[in-house]
Backbone as JSON, one array per atom type, in Angstrom:
{
  "sequence": "MSEHIKINLDGGVLTVVFDRVDKKNAITQAMYTALAEATERAKTDDAVRVVLFRSEGDSFSAGNDIADFIAIGQTTGDMVEMGVFRFLKSLADLDKPAVAAVRGRAVGIGLTLLLHCDMVVVAEDALLSAPFINLALAPEAASTLLLPAVIGHQRAFEIFALGEAIDGKTALAWGIANRAVAADQVDATARQLADKLAQRAPNSIRKTKALMRDAEALWGLMQREAEAFGSQMRSPEAMEAFMAFSQKRTPDFTKAG",
  "N": [[-41.95, 41.99, 1.46], [-39.07, 43.74, 0.54], [-38.88, 46.76, -1.34], [-36.44, 47.17, -2.39], [-35.17, 44.83, -2.91], [-35.1, 42.65, -5.48], [-36.66, 39.87, -6.99], [-36.39, 37.05, -9.09], [-37.35, 34.17, -10.86], [-36.06, 31.98, -13.14], [-35.52, 29.45, -15.43], [-34.72, 27.68, -13.44], [-33.0, 29.17, -11.93], [-32.88, 31.27, -9.26], [-32.83, 34.56, -9.12], [-31.54, 37.05, -7.11], [-31.67, 40.34, -6.43], [-29.88, 43.18, -5.46], [-31.17, 46.34, -5.2], [-30.88, 49.18, -4.61], [-29.86, 51.63, -5.6], [-29.25, 54.38, -5.24], [-28.18, 54.46, -2.72], [-25.92, 53.01, -2.85], [-26.55, 50.35, -2.61], [-26.68, 49.8, 0.11], [-27.69, 47.93, 2.94], [-30.79, 47.58, 4.51], [-32.74, 46.66, 7.45], [-35.24, 45.81, 6.59], [-34.62, 45.02, 4.02], [-32.92, 42.89, 4.62], [-34.75, 41.1, 5.72], [-36.27, 40.53, 3.45], [-34.28, 39.32, 1.91], [-33.78, 37.08, 3.49], [-36.24, 35.74, 3.29], [-36.24, 35.13, 0.56], [-34.01, 33.42, 0.38], [-34.72, 31.36, 2.12], [-36.93, 30.42, 0.75], [-35.61, 29.43, -1.5], [-34.39, 27.14, -0.54], [-36.52, 25.4, -0.03], [-38.17, 25.28, -2.25], [-38.71, 23.31, -4.96], [-38.49, 24.1, -7.56], [-36.44, 25.84, -7.65], [-33.1, 25.71, -8.35], [-30.65, 26.92, -8.22], [-29.21, 29.76, -6.62], [-28.73, 33.11, -7.44], [-26.95, 35.88, -6.63], [-26.94, 39.27, -7.31], [-26.44, 42.71, -8.39], [-27.86, 45.97, -8.96], [-26.67, 49.04, -10.44], [-23.48, 50.62, -9.58], [-22.23, 49.37, -7.47], [-21.84, 46.4, -5.56], [-22.63, 45.97, -2.84], [-22.77, 48.37, -0.27], [-22.68, 47.48, 2.26], [-24.02, 47.34, 5.61], [-26.76, 49.57, 6.14], [-25.93, 52.17, 7.97], [-27.27, 54.06, 9.67], [-29.87, 52.96, 9.84], [-29.21, 50.49, 10.94], [-28.12, 51.17, 13.44], [-30.35, 52.34, 14.66], [-32.19, 50.18, 14.77], [-30.67, 48.35, 16.23], [-30.49, 49.58, 18.73], [-32.98, 49.23, 19.77], [-33.41, 46.57, 19.9], [-33.04, 43.83, 21.91], [-31.89, 41.27, 21.64], [-29.55, 40.38, 19.38], [-29.72, 38.31, 17.54], [-32.35, 38.23, 16.86], [-32.67, 40.11, 14.93], [-33.28, 41.09, 11.5], [-31.04, 40.7, 9.87], [-29.67, 38.52, 10.98], [-31.48, 36.49, 10.66], [-31.31, 36.25, 7.91], [-28.62, 35.46, 7.72], [-28.72, 32.96, 8.99], [-30.3, 31.62, 7.15], [-28.53, 31.49, 5.04], [-26.55, 29.84, 6.1], [-28.01, 27.5, 6.29], [-28.66, 26.92, 3.67], [-28.68, 24.55, 1.17], [-28.45, 24.41, -1.51], [-26.73, 25.35, -4.55], [-25.09, 28.53, -4.59], [-24.46, 31.52, -6.33], [-22.5, 34.42, -6.95], [-22.43, 37.7, -8.31], [-20.26, 40.22, -8.67], [-19.74, 43.59, -8.78], [-17.98, 46.69, -8.5], [-18.0, 48.09, -5.23], [-17.84, 45.86, -2.46], [-18.78, 45.65, 0.62], [-18.31, 44.85, 4.04], [-20.99, 42.9, 4.93], [-21.36, 42.6, 2.26], [-19.01, 41.47, 1.43], [-18.7, 39.24, 3.22], [-20.94, 37.72, 2.65], [-20.17, 36.49, 0.27], [-18.6, 34.39, 1.06], [-20.34, 32.4, 1.58], [-21.22, 31.67, -0.82], [-21.01, 29.46, -3.58], [-19.85, 29.74, -6.01], [-18.16, 32.5, -7.29], [-18.12, 35.46, -9.09], [-16.15, 38.17, -9.89], [-15.64, 41.62, -10.7], [-12.66, 42.75, -12.22], [-11.78, 45.16, -11.24], [-13.24, 45.41, -8.94], [-13.83, 46.19, -5.46], [-13.24, 44.82, -2.42], [-14.05, 44.69, 0.98], [-13.88, 44.5, 4.6], [-14.66, 46.26, 6.92], [-15.2, 46.04, 9.76], [-13.89, 46.41, 12.23], [-13.03, 48.99, 11.94], [-15.35, 50.31, 12.52], [-15.55, 49.68, 15.1], [-16.78, 47.28, 15.63], [-17.64, 43.74, 15.46], [-16.8, 40.96, 13.34], [-19.18, 39.14, 11.2], [-21.46, 36.57, 9.99], [-20.22, 34.09, 10.18], [-17.73, 34.6, 9.28], [-15.36, 34.79, 10.65], [-14.44, 32.26, 10.8], [-14.7, 31.24, 8.16], [-13.37, 33.04, 6.36], [-10.53, 33.02, 7.13], [-10.17, 30.3, 6.57], [-10.29, 30.24, 3.83], [-8.38, 32.13, 2.86], [-6.27, 32.18, 4.62], [-4.92, 32.83, 7.92], [-3.35, 35.19, 8.42], [-3.79, 36.94, 6.21], [-6.57, 37.2, 6.39], [-6.85, 38.34, 8.94], [-5.63, 40.79, 8.5], [-7.43, 41.94, 6.67], [-9.7, 42.17, 8.31], [-8.68, 43.68, 10.54], [-7.43, 46.01, 9.54], [-9.19, 46.92, 7.64], [-8.89, 47.52, 4.99], [-9.36, 47.6, 1.42], [-9.38, 44.91, -0.99], [-8.68, 44.2, -4.41], [-10.5, 42.87, -7.29], [-8.84, 41.15, -8.78], [-7.01, 40.34, -6.87], [-8.75, 39.06, -5.11], [-9.43, 36.86, -6.67], [-6.9, 35.6, -6.9], [-6.45, 34.95, -4.26], [-8.41, 33.13, -3.71], [-11.04, 33.77, -3.08], [-12.73, 34.27, -5.14], [-14.02, 32.72, -8.16], [-13.81, 33.57, -10.77], [-12.4, 36.43, -12.37], [-13.3, 39.14, -14.13], [-13.85, 41.58, -16.78], [-15.75, 44.44, -15.81], [-18.14, 44.81, -17.23], [-18.75, 42.27, -17.99], [-19.42, 40.74, -15.88], [-22.08, 40.07, -14.88], [-23.15, 38.49, -16.96], [-21.3, 36.4, -17.07], [-21.57, 35.26, -14.52], [-24.23, 34.43, -14.67], [-24.05, 32.48, -16.67], [-22.56, 30.52, -15.34], [-24.36, 29.92, -13.29], [-26.46, 28.85, -14.8], [-25.23, 26.54, -15.8], [-24.86, 25.11, -13.42], [-27.51, 24.72, -12.75], [-28.26, 22.79, -14.51], [-27.12, 20.51, -13.64], [-27.27, 17.38, -11.76], [-29.64, 17.76, -9.33], [-30.06, 16.71, -6.67], [-27.67, 15.43, -6.19], [-25.9, 17.58, -6.21], [-26.87, 19.0, -3.97], [-26.39, 17.2, -1.87], [-23.65, 17.02, -2.04], [-22.84, 19.68, -1.45], [-23.87, 19.88, 1.16], [-22.25, 18.05, 2.49], [-19.87, 19.37, 2.37], [-20.11, 21.49, 4.09], [-20.8, 22.45, 7.45], [-23.67, 23.12, 8.61], [-24.93, 23.47, 11.09], [-22.79, 24.01, 12.81], [-21.85, 26.37, 11.66], [-24.01, 28.11, 12.11], [-23.99, 28.11, 14.89], [-21.56, 29.45, 15.38], [-22.19, 31.89, 14.17], [-24.08, 32.84, 16.0], [-22.48, 33.24, 18.26], [-20.82, 35.2, 17.24], [-22.75, 37.15, 16.94], [-23.29, 37.83, 19.59], [-20.87, 39.01, 20.31], [-20.87, 41.1, 18.46], [-23.17, 42.5, 19.25], [-22.5, 43.34, 21.88], [-20.39, 45.01, 21.28], [-21.68, 46.96, 19.77], [-22.92, 48.45, 21.71], [-20.89, 49.65, 23.0], [-18.5, 52.14, 24.23], [-16.5, 52.51, 22.31], [-17.77, 51.93, 19.87], [-19.74, 53.92, 19.85], [-18.16, 56.18, 19.53], [-17.07, 55.56, 17.02], [-19.37, 55.5, 15.37], [-20.24, 58.14, 15.67], [-18.08, 59.51, 14.59], [-18.26, 58.57, 11.98], [-20.7, 59.71, 11.13], [-19.97, 62.35, 11.27], [-18.04, 62.49, 9.43], [-15.28, 62.1, 9.96], [-12.07, 60.93, 11.22], [-12.2, 58.3, 13.56], [-11.42, 58.55, 17.07], [-9.89, 56.46, 19.08], [-8.41, 56.53, 21.35], [-9.32, 57.3, 23.81], [-11.42, 55.69, 24.29], [-12.39, 52.94, 26.05]],
  "CA": [[-40.8, 42.01, 0.57], [-38.58, 45.1, 0.38], [-38.85, 47.26, -2.71], [-35.04, 47.25, -2.82], [-34.71, 43.48, -3.25], [-35.9, 42.12, -6.58], [-36.56, 38.42, -7.11], [-36.86, 36.5, -10.36], [-37.03, 32.76, -11.08], [-36.03, 31.67, -14.56], [-34.64, 28.35, -15.76], [-34.19, 27.06, -12.23], [-32.12, 30.1, -11.24], [-33.55, 32.33, -8.51], [-31.94, 35.72, -9.08], [-31.83, 37.97, -6.01], [-30.99, 41.56, -6.88], [-29.82, 44.38, -4.63], [-31.6, 47.44, -6.06], [-30.98, 50.46, -3.87], [-28.71, 52.23, -6.28], [-28.92, 55.7, -4.71], [-27.46, 54.27, -1.46], [-24.85, 52.03, -3.12], [-27.08, 49.06, -2.17], [-26.58, 49.58, 1.56], [-28.78, 47.02, 3.28], [-31.61, 47.88, 5.68], [-33.32, 45.46, 8.05], [-36.32, 45.35, 5.71], [-33.97, 44.29, 2.93], [-32.45, 41.61, 5.16], [-35.91, 40.22, 5.83], [-36.59, 40.08, 2.09], [-33.22, 38.39, 1.52], [-34.0, 35.84, 4.22], [-37.4, 35.07, 2.69], [-35.83, 34.58, -0.73], [-33.08, 32.31, 0.59], [-35.5, 30.27, 2.69], [-37.71, 29.87, -0.37], [-34.72, 28.68, -2.37], [-34.12, 25.82, 0.03], [-37.7, 24.53, 0.03], [-38.87, 25.27, -3.53], [-38.02, 22.4, -5.89], [-38.26, 24.78, -8.84], [-35.19, 26.59, -7.53], [-31.92, 24.86, -8.33], [-29.48, 27.75, -7.96], [-29.47, 31.14, -6.23], [-27.76, 34.04, -8.0], [-26.97, 37.21, -6.03], [-26.33, 40.3, -8.14], [-26.85, 44.05, -7.99], [-27.98, 47.07, -9.9], [-25.78, 50.13, -10.11], [-22.04, 50.43, -9.68], [-21.72, 48.71, -6.27], [-22.54, 45.19, -5.14], [-23.3, 46.45, -1.63], [-21.97, 49.18, 0.65], [-22.79, 46.9, 3.6], [-25.19, 47.75, 6.39], [-27.17, 50.96, 6.26], [-25.5, 52.42, 9.34], [-28.32, 54.72, 10.45], [-30.92, 51.97, 10.07], [-28.69, 49.44, 11.81], [-28.01, 51.7, 14.79], [-31.71, 52.53, 15.19], [-32.76, 48.87, 15.1], [-29.85, 47.74, 17.27], [-30.76, 50.19, 20.03], [-34.3, 48.82, 20.25], [-33.46, 45.11, 19.89], [-32.18, 43.28, 22.94], [-31.2, 40.09, 21.15], [-29.12, 40.63, 18.02], [-30.13, 37.2, 16.69], [-33.71, 38.49, 16.43], [-32.67, 41.08, 13.84], [-33.44, 40.51, 10.17], [-29.76, 40.29, 9.32], [-29.29, 37.19, 11.45], [-32.38, 35.55, 9.98], [-30.7, 36.03, 6.6], [-27.39, 34.68, 7.89], [-29.08, 31.57, 9.25], [-30.77, 31.02, 5.9], [-27.34, 31.19, 4.26], [-25.91, 28.66, 6.7], [-28.86, 26.34, 6.04], [-28.88, 26.72, 2.25], [-27.95, 23.4, 0.64], [-28.41, 24.51, -2.96], [-25.61, 26.21, -4.9], [-25.28, 29.98, -4.68], [-23.49, 32.2, -7.18], [-22.53, 35.87, -6.76], [-21.87, 38.55, -9.36], [-19.81, 41.37, -7.87], [-19.12, 44.75, -9.41], [-17.84, 47.82, -7.61], [-17.63, 47.81, -3.84], [-18.52, 44.84, -1.65], [-18.32, 46.07, 1.94], [-18.93, 44.17, 5.17], [-21.8, 41.76, 4.51], [-21.13, 42.45, 0.83], [-17.89, 40.52, 1.31], [-18.9, 37.99, 3.97], [-21.92, 36.92, 1.9], [-19.48, 35.72, -0.76], [-18.04, 33.19, 1.68], [-21.4, 31.4, 1.58], [-21.52, 31.35, -2.21], [-20.2, 28.35, -4.07], [-19.11, 30.28, -7.13], [-18.15, 33.96, -7.21], [-17.53, 36.19, -10.22], [-15.91, 39.55, -9.51], [-14.99, 42.51, -11.65], [-11.24, 42.89, -11.92], [-11.58, 46.39, -10.46], [-14.09, 45.42, -7.75], [-13.12, 46.45, -4.22], [-13.86, 44.05, -1.36], [-13.51, 45.06, 2.29], [-14.66, 44.1, 5.78], [-14.19, 47.23, 7.91], [-15.94, 45.94, 11.03], [-13.11, 46.99, 13.33], [-13.05, 50.45, 11.73], [-16.57, 50.78, 13.18], [-15.48, 49.15, 16.47], [-17.7, 46.15, 15.73], [-17.02, 42.43, 15.29], [-17.27, 40.34, 12.1], [-20.38, 38.3, 11.27], [-21.67, 35.59, 8.91], [-19.23, 33.03, 10.36], [-16.54, 34.98, 8.52], [-14.16, 34.58, 11.46], [-13.99, 30.9, 10.45], [-14.66, 30.99, 6.73], [-12.36, 33.82, 5.64], [-9.21, 32.42, 7.32], [-10.12, 28.99, 5.91], [-10.1, 30.46, 2.4], [-7.2, 32.91, 2.48], [-5.23, 32.1, 5.64], [-5.14, 33.68, 9.09], [-2.7, 36.5, 8.35], [-4.5, 37.79, 5.26], [-7.91, 37.47, 6.93], [-6.72, 39.27, 10.06], [-5.36, 42.12, 7.93], [-8.68, 42.46, 6.11], [-10.55, 42.57, 9.43], [-8.08, 44.66, 11.45], [-7.13, 47.28, 8.88], [-10.37, 47.35, 6.89], [-8.52, 47.99, 3.65], [-9.98, 46.82, 0.36], [-8.61, 44.18, -1.99], [-9.38, 44.28, -5.69], [-11.02, 41.61, -7.82], [-7.75, 40.27, -9.18], [-6.48, 39.76, -5.63], [-9.77, 38.13, -4.62], [-9.25, 35.64, -7.46], [-5.63, 34.98, -6.54], [-6.52, 34.44, -2.89], [-9.39, 32.06, -3.64], [-12.38, 34.23, -2.73], [-13.52, 34.27, -6.37], [-13.71, 31.74, -9.21], [-13.51, 34.29, -12.0], [-12.28, 37.89, -12.34], [-13.52, 39.54, -15.52], [-14.19, 42.99, -16.94], [-16.99, 44.76, -15.09], [-19.33, 44.64, -18.09], [-18.95, 40.85, -18.26], [-19.66, 40.04, -14.6], [-23.42, 39.49, -14.77], [-23.32, 37.42, -17.95], [-20.45, 35.26, -16.68], [-22.2, 34.62, -13.36], [-25.45, 33.75, -15.13], [-23.63, 31.28, -17.38], [-22.2, 29.53, -14.33], [-25.6, 29.51, -12.62], [-27.19, 27.98, -15.73], [-24.54, 25.25, -15.81], [-25.18, 24.42, -12.17], [-28.93, 24.36, -12.78], [-28.4, 21.62, -15.36], [-26.53, 19.34, -12.98], [-28.19, 16.59, -10.93], [-29.87, 18.62, -8.17], [-29.85, 16.05, -5.38], [-26.23, 15.19, -6.07], [-25.27, 18.86, -5.81], [-27.26, 19.34, -2.6], [-25.68, 16.34, -0.93], [-22.24, 17.41, -2.08], [-22.68, 20.92, -0.69], [-24.12, 19.6, 2.58], [-21.08, 17.37, 3.02], [-18.76, 20.32, 2.41], [-20.38, 22.52, 5.09], [-21.49, 22.05, 8.68], [-24.62, 24.22, 8.81], [-25.17, 23.67, 12.53], [-21.61, 24.66, 13.38], [-21.81, 27.74, 11.15], [-25.02, 28.89, 12.83], [-23.5, 28.29, 16.26], [-20.56, 30.51, 15.35], [-22.89, 33.14, 13.89], [-24.7, 33.31, 17.24], [-21.41, 33.77, 19.11], [-20.44, 36.47, 16.64], [-23.83, 38.1, 17.24], [-23.09, 38.29, 20.96], [-19.74, 39.95, 20.28], [-21.32, 42.25, 17.69], [-24.11, 43.26, 20.06], [-21.81, 44.0, 22.98], [-19.6, 46.1, 20.72], [-22.58, 48.04, 19.35], [-23.28, 49.25, 22.88], [-19.64, 50.06, 23.65], [-18.01, 53.5, 23.95], [-15.76, 52.48, 21.05], [-18.71, 52.0, 18.75], [-20.37, 55.23, 19.86], [-17.19, 57.09, 18.92], [-16.96, 55.23, 15.6], [-20.58, 55.94, 14.68], [-20.25, 59.6, 15.65], [-17.07, 59.92, 13.61], [-18.81, 58.26, 10.66], [-21.71, 60.71, 10.8], [-19.29, 63.64, 11.17], [-17.06, 62.34, 8.36], [-13.93, 62.29, 10.5], [-11.43, 59.72, 11.7], [-12.51, 58.08, 14.98], [-10.32, 58.6, 18.05], [-10.13, 55.39, 20.05], [-7.43, 56.6, 22.44], [-10.01, 57.5, 25.08], [-12.53, 54.73, 24.41], [-11.85, 51.72, 26.61]],
  "C": [[-40.36, 43.45, 0.36], [-38.58, 45.5, -1.09], [-37.43, 47.28, -3.27], [-34.4, 45.89, -3.06], [-35.65, 42.93, -4.31], [-35.62, 40.63, -6.74], [-37.11, 37.96, -8.46], [-36.41, 35.05, -10.49], [-37.15, 32.45, -12.55], [-35.04, 30.54, -14.82], [-34.01, 27.68, -14.56], [-33.27, 27.95, -11.43], [-32.95, 31.19, -10.58], [-32.57, 33.49, -8.38], [-32.44, 36.69, -8.02], [-30.99, 39.22, -6.24], [-31.05, 42.65, -5.82], [-30.14, 45.58, -5.53], [-31.91, 48.68, -5.22], [-29.82, 51.33, -4.34], [-28.3, 53.55, -5.66], [-28.15, 55.62, -3.4], [-26.37, 53.2, -1.61], [-25.23, 50.64, -2.62], [-26.74, 48.75, -0.71], [-27.85, 48.88, 2.01], [-29.47, 47.43, 4.58], [-32.14, 46.56, 6.25], [-34.48, 44.93, 7.22], [-35.75, 44.56, 4.54], [-33.46, 42.93, 3.41], [-33.61, 40.61, 5.29], [-36.29, 39.67, 4.46], [-35.54, 39.08, 1.59], [-33.4, 37.04, 2.21], [-35.16, 35.06, 3.62], [-37.03, 34.43, 1.35], [-34.94, 33.35, -0.56], [-33.79, 31.11, 1.21], [-36.36, 29.62, 1.61], [-36.83, 28.98, -1.24], [-34.48, 27.27, -1.85], [-35.31, 24.88, -0.13], [-38.43, 24.39, -1.3], [-38.1, 24.41, -4.53], [-37.75, 23.04, -7.25], [-36.96, 25.57, -8.84], [-34.03, 25.61, -7.44], [-30.65, 25.61, -7.95], [-29.96, 29.13, -7.52], [-28.35, 32.01, -6.79], [-27.96, 35.41, -7.36], [-26.26, 38.18, -6.97], [-26.9, 41.66, -7.73], [-27.09, 44.94, -9.18], [-27.0, 48.16, -9.5], [-24.31, 49.75, -10.14], [-21.41, 49.82, -8.43], [-22.53, 47.46, -5.98], [-23.33, 45.5, -3.87], [-22.31, 47.23, -0.78], [-22.04, 48.64, 2.07], [-24.05, 47.36, 4.29], [-25.48, 49.23, 6.21], [-26.95, 51.34, 7.72], [-26.6, 53.04, 10.19], [-29.43, 53.75, 10.81], [-30.45, 50.93, 11.08], [-28.6, 49.92, 13.26], [-29.38, 51.83, 15.43], [-32.33, 51.21, 15.61], [-32.0, 48.24, 16.26], [-30.13, 48.29, 18.65], [-32.1, 49.76, 20.61], [-34.45, 47.3, 20.31], [-32.5, 44.55, 20.93], [-31.32, 42.14, 22.45], [-30.85, 40.3, 19.69], [-29.61, 39.55, 17.06], [-31.55, 37.4, 16.17], [-33.79, 39.48, 15.27], [-32.74, 40.37, 12.5], [-32.14, 40.02, 9.58], [-29.4, 38.88, 9.74], [-30.26, 36.11, 10.96], [-31.81, 35.22, 8.6], [-29.44, 35.17, 6.72], [-27.69, 33.21, 8.17], [-29.56, 30.88, 7.98], [-29.59, 30.69, 4.98], [-26.65, 29.94, 4.78], [-26.69, 27.39, 6.33], [-29.0, 26.0, 4.56], [-28.02, 25.58, 1.7], [-28.01, 23.32, -0.89], [-27.3, 25.49, -3.34], [-26.0, 27.68, -5.0], [-24.13, 30.57, -5.47], [-23.62, 33.7, -6.91], [-21.86, 36.56, -7.93], [-21.54, 39.9, -8.73], [-19.13, 42.42, -8.73], [-19.0, 45.86, -8.37], [-17.47, 47.38, -6.2], [-18.51, 46.72, -3.22], [-17.99, 45.01, -0.24], [-19.04, 45.28, 3.02], [-19.67, 42.92, 4.73], [-21.69, 41.55, 3.01], [-19.98, 41.52, 0.53], [-18.21, 39.2, 1.99], [-19.97, 37.11, 3.34], [-21.24, 36.01, 0.89], [-18.9, 34.42, -0.22], [-19.06, 32.06, 1.76], [-21.84, 31.04, 0.16], [-20.53, 30.31, -2.72], [-19.38, 28.73, -5.29], [-19.27, 31.8, -7.11], [-17.45, 34.53, -8.43], [-17.37, 37.64, -9.79], [-15.37, 40.34, -10.69], [-13.53, 42.65, -11.25], [-10.97, 44.12, -11.06], [-12.55, 46.51, -9.28], [-13.23, 45.66, -6.52], [-13.87, 45.79, -3.07], [-13.21, 44.42, -0.03], [-14.45, 44.63, 3.4], [-14.24, 44.99, 6.95], [-14.94, 47.22, 9.24], [-15.19, 46.64, 12.16], [-13.0, 48.5, 13.17], [-14.26, 51.08, 12.4], [-16.68, 50.25, 14.61], [-16.49, 48.02, 16.7], [-16.93, 44.84, 15.62], [-17.57, 41.82, 14.0], [-18.48, 39.45, 12.32], [-20.35, 37.27, 10.14], [-20.7, 34.42, 8.97], [-17.94, 33.33, 9.6], [-15.26, 34.8, 9.32], [-13.61, 33.17, 11.28], [-13.75, 30.78, 8.96], [-13.57, 31.76, 6.0], [-10.94, 33.29, 5.88], [-9.07, 31.06, 6.63], [-9.82, 29.14, 4.42], [-8.75, 31.09, 2.1], [-6.06, 32.86, 3.49], [-5.44, 33.14, 6.73], [-4.59, 35.09, 8.89], [-3.44, 37.44, 7.38], [-5.88, 38.16, 5.8], [-7.83, 38.49, 8.07], [-6.45, 40.68, 9.54], [-6.62, 42.74, 7.37], [-9.59, 42.95, 7.24], [-9.96, 43.76, 10.19], [-7.85, 46.02, 10.8], [-8.31, 47.8, 8.05], [-10.08, 47.84, 5.49], [-9.05, 47.04, 2.58], [-8.95, 46.05, -0.46], [-9.38, 44.23, -3.29], [-9.77, 42.89, -6.19], [-9.92, 40.64, -8.21], [-7.13, 39.59, -7.96], [-7.46, 38.75, -5.06], [-9.68, 36.8, -5.37], [-8.0, 34.9, -7.03], [-5.68, 34.34, -5.16], [-7.6, 33.37, -2.7], [-10.78, 32.47, -3.21], [-13.3, 34.14, -3.93], [-13.08, 33.16, -7.31], [-13.26, 32.39, -10.5], [-13.34, 35.78, -11.68], [-12.3, 38.35, -13.78], [-13.76, 41.05, -15.58], [-15.57, 43.25, -16.33], [-18.23, 44.51, -15.94], [-19.61, 43.19, -18.45], [-19.38, 40.06, -17.02], [-21.01, 39.35, -14.58], [-23.61, 38.32, -15.73], [-22.52, 36.19, -17.57], [-21.07, 34.5, -15.5], [-23.45, 33.86, -13.77], [-25.1, 32.47, -15.88], [-23.26, 30.16, -16.4], [-23.45, 29.01, -13.61], [-26.39, 28.55, -13.51], [-26.54, 26.59, -15.8], [-24.86, 24.44, -14.56], [-26.62, 23.93, -12.16], [-29.18, 23.11, -13.61], [-27.81, 20.36, -14.75], [-27.57, 18.63, -12.12], [-28.42, 17.29, -9.6], [-29.63, 17.95, -6.83], [-28.39, 15.75, -5.14], [-25.52, 16.46, -5.62], [-25.61, 19.2, -4.36], [-26.51, 18.49, -1.59], [-24.19, 16.67, -0.88], [-22.0, 18.66, -1.25], [-22.88, 20.68, 0.81], [-22.93, 18.91, 3.24], [-19.88, 18.31, 3.17], [-18.91, 21.38, 3.5], [-21.08, 21.91, 6.3], [-22.42, 23.19, 9.07], [-24.84, 24.52, 10.29], [-24.0, 24.4, 13.18], [-21.51, 26.12, 12.92], [-22.8, 28.62, 11.9], [-24.59, 29.11, 14.28], [-22.47, 29.41, 16.34], [-21.21, 31.86, 15.08], [-23.54, 33.71, 15.15], [-23.65, 33.87, 18.2], [-20.91, 35.11, 18.56], [-21.49, 37.54, 16.93], [-23.7, 38.67, 18.65], [-21.97, 39.33, 21.01], [-20.13, 41.24, 19.56], [-22.23, 43.13, 18.54], [-23.44, 43.99, 21.2], [-20.97, 45.16, 22.47], [-20.49, 47.26, 20.28], [-22.92, 48.98, 20.5], [-22.05, 49.82, 23.58], [-19.3, 51.52, 23.36], [-17.23, 53.58, 22.65], [-16.69, 52.67, 19.86], [-19.4, 53.36, 18.69], [-19.44, 56.27, 19.22], [-17.08, 56.83, 17.42], [-18.17, 55.71, 14.82], [-20.65, 57.46, 14.59], [-19.26, 60.13, 14.62], [-17.56, 59.68, 12.19], [-19.79, 59.34, 10.24], [-21.09, 62.09, 10.59], [-18.2, 63.64, 10.1], [-15.65, 62.7, 8.82], [-13.36, 60.95, 10.93], [-11.75, 59.51, 13.16], [-11.25, 58.13, 15.84], [-10.62, 57.59, 19.14], [-9.19, 55.46, 21.25], [-8.09, 56.77, 23.81], [-11.16, 56.54, 25.3], [-11.97, 53.41, 24.89], [-12.94, 50.73, 26.91]]
}
């Protein structure tokens, strides 16, 4: 279990906390493994009725820890074998309700994770973005299906292609979130919703959620996304993007083909 992922079970709610405040909760492969273990536990443990994802600090998650991700990706032949994809599969398979409490920035997986949550509370001034193409990568977490299904093709394509952030109020208006509240009310509001869900008939909720999602199809898409992600990670485009990121400059894709 990673020291940066905290787990607590109380009142049927399994709270999973991103706690890497000094790095804006950027996620390492060790953290993904811990997230996968927590989510897998949630599915099989009858004491768990709801999963609540929240964070410490002023950001939900800055997305992947780029240095860690590059290092692991260069030594892993099959992207699906990485901890991140174990976590994504556990999300696809999860048939219990999941709630998210989002303050600050939610970048990359910080946004796509929300598409697997059944109820989402965001701060009005939260900033959600999916800058995969900015890094010359491809989206993950079945977001290429789920995000257009929620907000429409044109809005989803803009989020992917331009990588620009939307705020919490927009996330609410577009259907990504159930509630948009002041930042200091996010955790309490999300916990209230989680507690309400924990009091509902658990088998009824599980069957309802299972009927609303096709876990097998989601995992199949995640694997296809992993292939695209992996091929892009090894591309000249991505090398230029990663170098530009480390040098704090704008990437130049005019020569990367």
